[in-house]
C-alpha positions in Angstrom: 15.5 1.8 53.4 17.9 2.9 50.8 19.4 -0.6 50.5 16.0 -2.0 50.0 15.3 0.5 47.1 18.6 -0.3 45.5 17.9 -4.0 45.7 14.5 -3.4 43.9 16.3 -1.5 41.2 18.9 -4.3 40.8 16.2 -6.9 40.6 14.3 -5.0 37.9 17.4 -4.5 35.8 18.3 -8.2 36.1 14.8 -9.2 35.1 14.9 -6.9 32.1 18.3 -8.3 31.2 16.8 -11.8 31.3 13.9 -10.7 29.0 16.3 -9.1 26.5 18.6 -12.2 26.4 15.5 -14.5 26.0 14.1 -12.3 23.2 17.5 -12.3 21.5 17.9 -16.0 21.9 14.4 -16.6 20.3 15.3 -14.3 17.4 18.5 -16.1 16.7 17.0 -19.6 17.2 16.9 -21.6 13.9 13.4 -21.9 12.4 13.5 -25.7 12.5 13.8 -25.5 16.3 10.7 -23.4 16.8 7.9 -25.0 18.8 4.2 -24.7 17.7 3.7 -22.0 20.2 6.7 -20.0 18.9 5.3 -20.4 15.3 2.0 -18.9 16.4 3.7 -16.1 18.3 5.8 -15.0 15.4 3.0 -14.8 12.8 0.2 -13.3 15.0 1.4 -9.7 14.9 -0.8 -8.8 12.0 -3.3 -11.3 10.6 -6.5 -11.2 8.4 -9.8 -10.9 10.2 -13.3 -10.9 8.9 -14.2 -11.0 5.2 -15.7 -7.6 4.6 -17.1 -8.3 1.1 -20.6 -6.8 1.1 -23.6 -8.7 -0.1 -23.9 -6.2 -2.9 -22.0 -3.2 -4.2 -23.6 0.3 -4.6 -26.6 0.4 -7.0 -26.5 -3.3 -7.4 -23.0 -3.4 -9.0 -21.5 -6.8 -9.4 -17.8 -5.9 -8.8 -15.9 -3.0 -7.4 -12.9 -1.8 -9.4 -10.2 0.6 -8.0 -7.1 1.6 -9.9 -4.3 3.1 -7.9 -1.1 4.9 -9.0 1.9 4.9 -6.7 3.4 8.3 -7.7 6.9 7.5 -6.5 9.1 9.5 -8.9 12.7 9.8 -7.7 12.1 8.6 -4.2 11.6 5.0 -5.2 15.2 5.0 -6.3 16.6 7.2 -3.5 14.7 5.8 -0.5 14.3 2.1 -1.3 16.8 1.3 -4.0 19.5 3.6 -2.6 20.5 4.6 -6.1 21.5 8.2 -6.7 22.5 7.8 -10.4 21.1 10.6 -12.5 20.0 7.9 -15.0 17.8 6.2 -12.4 16.5 9.6 -11.2 15.4 10.3 -14.7 13.2 7.2 -14.6 11.4 8.7 -11.7 11.2 12.1 -13.3 9.5 10.4 -16.3 6.6 9.6 -14.1 5.9 13.3 -13.3 6.9 14.7 -16.7 5.3 12.2 -19.1 3.4 9.4 -17.3 1.1 11.4 -15.0 -0.3 13.7 -17.8 -1.2 10.6 -19.8 -2.8 9.0 -16.9 -4.9 12.0 -15.9 -6.0 12.4 -19.6 -7.1 8.7 -19.7 -9.0 9.0 -16.4 -10.7 12.2 -17.6 -11.6 10.5 -20.9 -13.3 7.6 -19.2 -14.7 9.5 -16.2 -13.0 7.2 -13.8 -11.7 8.1 -10.3 -8.1 7.1 -9.4 -6.3 6.7 -6.1 -2.8 8.2 -5.9 -0.4 7.1 -3.2 2.3 9.8 -3.0 5.5 10.0 -0.9 6.0 13.3 0.8 9.3 13.6 -1.2 7.3 13.6 -4.4 5.2 16.4 -3.1 8.4 18.4 -2.4 10.0 17.6 -5.7 7.0 17.9 -8.0 4.4 20.2 -6.5 3.0 21.3 -9.8 2.4 17.7 -10.9 0.7 16.9 -7.6 -1.5 20.0 -8.1 -2.8 18.6 -11.3 -4.2 15.7 -9.3 -5.6 18.1 -6.6 -7.3 20.0 -9.4 -9.5 16.9 -10.0 -11.4 16.4 -6.8 -12.8 13.0 -8.0 -9.4 11.5 -7.2 -8.1 10.4 -3.8 -4.5 11.0 -2.5 -3.2 8.5 0.0 -0.2 8.3 2.3 2.9 6.6 1.0 5.9 7.2 3.2 8.4 10.1 3.5 11.0 9.2 0.8 9.9 5.7 0.0 12.1 4.4 2.8 11.9 0.8 3.9 10.4 0.6 7.3 12.3 -2.6 8.0 15.4 -0.5 8.7 13.6 1.5 11.4 12.7 0.9 15.0 9.2 1.9 16.2 10.2 5.4 17.4 12.0 6.1 14.1 9.0 4.8 12.1 6.7 7.1 14.1 9.0 10.0 13.5 9.3 9.6 9.8 5.6 9.2 9.3 4.9 12.3 11.4 7.3 14.3 9.2 5.7 12.9 6.1 2.2 13.7 7.4 3.2 17.4 8.0 4.2 17.7 4.3 1.1 15.8 3.2 -1.3 18.1 5.1 0.5 21.3 3.9 0.2 20.1 0.3 -3.2 18.5 0.2 -4.9 20.5 2.9 -6.3 17.6 4.9 -5.2 14.3 6.4 -5.3 11.1 4.3 -7.5 8.2 5.2 -5.5 5.6 3.3 -2.1 4.2 4.0 0.2 2.2 1.7 3.7 1.3 2.9 6.8 1.6 0.7 7.2 -1.6 -1.3 4.4 -3.1 0.8 6.9 -3.7 3.7 5.6 -3.5 7.3 7.3 -3.9 10.7 5.5 -5.6 13.6 4.7 -2.0 14.8 3.4 -0.5 11.5 -0.3 -1.4 11.8 -0.4 -0.1 15.4 1.2 3.2 14.3 -1.2 3.5 11.3 -4.1 2.9 13.7 -2.8 5.5 16.1 -2.5 8.0 13.3 -6.2 7.7 12.5 -6.2 6.0 9.2 -9.3 4.2 7.9 -7.6 1.6 5.8 -4.3 0.0 4.8 -3.5 -1.2 1.3 -0.2 -3.1 1.7 -1.2 -6.7 2.6 -1.9 -9.8 0.6 -3.9 -12.3 2.7 -7.0 -12.3 0.4 -8.4 -10.9 -2.9 -11.3 -9.4 -1.0 -11.5 -6.6 1.6 -11.0 -7.8 5.1 -10.5 -6.5 8.7 -7.0 -6.4 10.1 -6.1 -8.1 13.4 -3.3 -6.7 15.5 -1.9 -9.2 18.1 -5.1 -11.2 17.7 -7.5 -8.3 18.2 -9.5 -6.3 15.7 -7.5 -3.2 14.9 -10.4 -1.3 13.4 -8.5 -0.9 10.1 -9.9 -2.2 6.8 -7.5 -3.9 4.5 -7.8 -3.4 0.7 -5.4 -6.1 -0.4 -2.7 -5.8 -3.1 -1.0 -8.5 -5.1 2.2 -8.5 -7.3 0.3 -10.1 -10.2 -1.8 -6.9 -10.3 1.1 -4.5 -10.1 2.9 -3.1 -13.2 6.4 -3.0 -11.6 7.5 -6.7 -11.9 6.2 -6.9 -15.5 7.5 -3.7 -16.9 10.4 -2.3 -14.9 13.8 -3.4 -16.0 15.9 -4.5 -13.1 19.3 -6.2 -13.3 18.3 -9.3 -11.3 16.7 -12.6 -12.1 13.7 -11.7 -9.9 12.6 -8.6 -11.8 13.3 -9.1 -15.5 10.8 -6.5 -16.6 10.0 -5.5 -20.2 7.1 -7.9 -20.8 4.8 -7.3 -23.7 1.6 -5.5 -23.1 -0.5 -8.4 -24.5 1.0 -10.7 -21.9 0.1 -8.4 -19.0 -3.3 -7.6 -20.4 -4.2 -11.3 -20.5 -3.3 -11.7 -16.8 -5.0 -8.5 -15.7 -8.2 -9.2 -17.7 -8.4 -12.8 -16.4 -8.1 -11.5 -12.9 -10.9 -9.0 -13.5 -13.1 -11.8 -15.0 -12.5 -13.8 -11.8 -13.4 -10.9 -9.5 -16.5 -10.2 -11.7 -17.7 -13.8 -11.4 -17.1 -13.8 -7.6 -18.7 -10.4 -7.1 -15.8 -9.1 -5.2 -13.0 -6.6 -5.5 -10.5 -5.8 -8.3 -7.5 -3.7 -7.2 -4.9 -2.6 -9.8 -1.6 -1.0 -8.7 0.4 1.0 -11.2 3.2 3.6 -11.2 3.3 6.7 -13.5 6.9 6.0 -14.3 6.1 2.4 -15.4 2.6 2.3 -16.8 2.9 5.8 -18.3 4.8 4.7 -21.4 2.9 4.9 -24.6 2.2 1.2 -25.5 1.4 0.4 -21.8 -1.1 3.2 -21.7 -2.8 1.8 -24.8 -3.0 -1.5 -22.9 -4.4 0.1 -19.8 -7.1 1.9 -21.9 -7.9 -1.4 -23.6 -8.4 -3.0 -20.1 -10.6 -0.1 -18.9 -12.7 -0.3 -22.0 -13.1 -4.0 -21.5 -14.2 -3.6 -17.9 -16.6 -0.8 -18.8 -18.2 -3.1 -21.4 -19.5 -5.4 -18.6 -22.7 -4.4 -16.8 -22.6 -3.7 -13.1 -19.0 -2.5 -12.6 -18.5 0.1 -9.9 -15.3 2.2 -10.4 -14.4 3.8 -7.1 -11.5 5.2 -5.1 -10.0 3.2 -2.3 -11.6 5.5 0.2 -15.1 5.0 -1.3 -14.7 1.3 -1.2 -13.4 1.3 2.4 -16.2 3.5 3.7 -18.8 1.4 1.9 -17.6 -1.9 3.3 -17.3 -0.3 6.7 -20.9 0.9 6.6 -22.1 -2.5 5.4 -20.2 -4.4 8.1 -21.7 -2.1 10.7 -25.2 -3.0 9.6 -24.7 -6.7 9.8 
């Protein structure tokens, strides 16, 4: 009897070993050797599902506009860039010290809600700045990592652990759990969406499969999560943040960026869909860039039928409309 049990254990271990070797072999296999089945297997982890654009927006609005602010401060340099230079840290501090007050003043002036995605580390380092957002209940605060760490360096258990730690700080600071998730640098692992779903989020805002809101598929099945898609052309970082590489030259003129962002709005307005703008207080918060942002807001407000909303308001609305169809 004991020999039989030992044989079963050995067979299980051998089987697992074969699986591990097979998985490793597939991972190391050159892309040009992939079969059609392997191609489908590698891309199916997270895919776009149904188009969730409603037939109309609230009160007959023609387009939904949502402006988000990734309030990364120092963590974007510590967690993602791995740079501890005080000079780089000061770029992040600028977002809390100068950029955020200008942003809140602009939103107050135009009576527009904003969505702020904030790493837990920013809440630790700049509690007073975060409180100025909390003092304005029209704004939404979303989840944005622990210290802007790249999830690509984590296994699933580590990813769950770091998000749990971040959630504890978030709830202690904000007083409630967030409904929106945005990954650091928009990077996700094959497990991220499953983790986000398990944590009870309503929507993600890290993917780029469409310009319109859509449902997220996880391993071919509806995850129940709504995707509010992002796009680098509607993000201030690549245009304005100086980086010593050919990929991120930064320091574009405000007029150049305005022409792109306004043209994208015109397209969303014509389609009757969604306009999502992503900015960072340490980037957009400089004086001439804030002038450009106000120019853009003024232009959008000049059009009839523009609904300015938080990400949460948009996600809940498209969820309700989809349920009625």
